[in-house]
N, C-alpha and C positions, 0 to 999 in steps of 0.2 A: 535380556528382559524386554518385553514388548512395551512400546510407548503408544500403541494404537488405542485410540479412544473414539467415542462418537463425536459428531459435530457439536451436539449439545454440551457434552462434557468439556470439549476444548474451549468453547465460548464462555462457559461458566466461570472460568478463572479471570476473565476480563472484568475489571471494575469500572464503574462510572468515572469519567475523567481521565481514563487511560490515554497514553500517547502511543499510537499504533502506526507502524510502517507497513504499507501494502505493496507487495511485489506486483510484477506485470507492468504493462504500459498501455494507458488509455483503455481501449476495448479489447486488449489482448492479454490473456492469461492473468487477469486480476482475480483475487479471491472472493468472488461474488457470493458463493454459498455461505462463506463465513460472515460476510457483511449482512446477508439476509437473516442469519441466525442472531447476530447482534441486535437487529431490530426486533426480532421475535422475543428475545429475552429482555427487551426494554432498556438497553444501555443508553445512557445519556451523557452529554458533555464530553464526548470523545474528541480527541485531536488526532489528525491524520497526517502522515508524512507520505508524499507521493510526488515523484518527479513529473509525471503526466497522468492525471486521473480522469476518470469519466464516470461510469455508472456507480462504481464503488463509492466515490465521494458524493456525487449528486444524490444517490439513493439515501445515504445517511442524512444529507441536508433535508431531503423531502420528508424524512421520518422524524425530523426535529431531534436527531441524536448527535448532532455535530456542533462542537464549540469553536474549533479552529483548524486551519489547514496550513501546513508548510509545503507549498507546492510551486512548481514552475509553470504548469499548464493544467487547467481543468476544463474539459470540453469533450464533445462527441465527434471530433474530427469532421468528416464530411457530412455527418448527420445533424449537426446543430450545436448550440451552446448548452452549457450546464446551467439551465435556468434556475433550478432550486438553489444551487450553490450561489449563483449570482444574486438572487433575491435575498438570500440570507446575509450576504456580505453588505448589500446595499441597505438593508434594514437594521444593520448592526447587530444581528443575531449570531453571526459567524465572524470570527477574526481571521482575516487573510494575512498570513505571514508570507508575503509574496517573495518568491525567489525566481531565479533562473534555474533550469534543471541542473546545471553544473554546480550551482551554489548549494542546492540540496545535497548533492553528492559530496561536496566539500565538507559540509557539516557532519555528514555520516562518517566520513573518513577521519575527521578529528576525533570522533567517538572511538573509532577502531584504534587509533594511535594512542588514545588515552591522554589527549591534550585538550585544552580549552577552546582552541580555534584552529582554523586551517587557512593559510594564505590562498588567494585565488586571483587570477588575472582575467581581464576582459570587461571590467565595468567602466573603463574610461569613456566619458561622455554620456553615461547612463544616469538617469535620475532615480533609478531604483534604490540605491543606498539611502538617499535622503527621504524617499517616500515611505519606506517600510521599516527602517531601523534594523534590518537583518544583516547589514554590511557595515563594518567599521573600518577605519584606516589606522595603521600603525607605521612608524618609521622603521624601514628595513635596517637591521643592524649591520648588514653587509654593504648595501648600496646607499643607504640614507634616503632612498625614495619612499614616497607614500605607497603602502601596499594594502590592498583590500584583504580583509579577513572575515571568515564566517564562523559564528559560534558553533561549538559542538552540538550535534543533535543526536540524542540517545533514546531510541524508542523503548518503551516498556516491553512491547512485544512487536516482533516482525512476523507478519503472516504472509506466506507465499503459497501459490498454487503451482503444482508441478505435474509432470507427466507420470512419473513412476517414483514410488518410495517403498521402503521396506518397513517392517514392524518396529525396527530400532531407530527410525527417523532418517536414515540415509536417503538422499533424494537426488533425482536426476531430472534435468530440464532438457527437452529435445528442441534445440533451436536457440533463438536469442534469449539470453539470460537477463537482459536489461540491467536494472540495478539490484536485482534480488540478492546476489551474493554479497554485495556491499551492505545491504540492509541486514542480512543475516548476521554478519560479523559485528555490526554496530549495536545490535539490540541486547537488552538484558536477557530476554527469552525469545524463543522462536517456536512458532506453530506452523506445521506443514499440512496442507490439504492436497490430496493426490487423486489423479484419475484412476490409477491402479496401485494396489499394494501387493508386493511380491515377498517371497521369503528371502531372508538375508543371504542365503547360500546360492541364490539363483541369478545373481547379477551377470549380465552379459556386457555391460558398459560400466564405466567408473563413475560413481555418483559425484556431483559437484558439491553437495551439501553433506558434511559429515554428521552422523547421527548424534555425536556427543554434544553438538550445539543445539539440538532440537529437544524441546520439552515434550511435545506430543505430535502425533501424526494421525490424520483423519482420511478415511476413504470417502471421497466426494466426487463421484462420477458427474461429469458435466458441471463441475464446480466453478467454472469461469463463465458459464452461459448466463445471459445471451451473448456475451462476448465470445471470443475465440480461444481455443487451445489447439492450435495447429500442431500436427496434422490430424488430430482427432476430430475437430469440428471447427467451422468458421463462424464469423459473427452472424447472428440471426438479426438481420437488419430490420425485418418487420417487427420483431419483438422490441427492439430498441426504439423504433419510431413510435410504437404503441405506448411505450413508457413515456416518451417525451410529450406525447399528446395528452396523457392522463396519468401523471405520476401519483396522484392521490389514490386512484383505484389500484395501481400497481402495489403501492405500499400496503393497502388494505388486504390485498391478496397474499402478500408476503406474510403478514401477521397471522392470517388464517391458515396458511399452508403448514401442514405437519411435516412435510418433507423438507429437504435442504435445497431443492432445485426450483 
């Protein structure tokens, strides 16, 4: 049975206040087409899980669609800061559940394992636990030592952008998978957007995402633009810089655009 739907149909199931995990990393293979459609459909009070976010998170902040973020890094790498996200946090319009990238992954893994928290090492000497409340300490039952733990993070939906998928939701990522596969396993439901949709009987490689985990799949060519989806296309630096110069105009164009790119 085909799970392929339009982008508009895929986004229509997302409710205001949903907790969404976005695949990709910074400006690379993030589900930007999906984010733009969230804005066009007027979603509000969204929470986002992202180890390293960029345009996906900042664009939602610019559109006033964002309530909170569980993230390790939000920025545009060599191109600049995520100013709309920063301003939202400073103005107390957005809650920053600040993490290290590894602690976001630990929270997702706890969800996968069906436990309430996940132990993690590496916070010795850091003020992050006290500043954010996302890290607690327990006495290890084996060593007696204080051990940092991260609460489980379970997305309502994980949304990933991939290179190839079929109509049943099986999906393949060419290159670095980042945290996408962990996010897929941790979520209640999964939506896949893809550069290409192929028939289920024409796979020449083994998909990393099994279709039975996927609720819907969308054909979204250039769905990560202006970020990259190598080897199909690279980061459009000029477009990203233009966004950073005038995010309000960019958001207005997104809302007026009938397409998903």
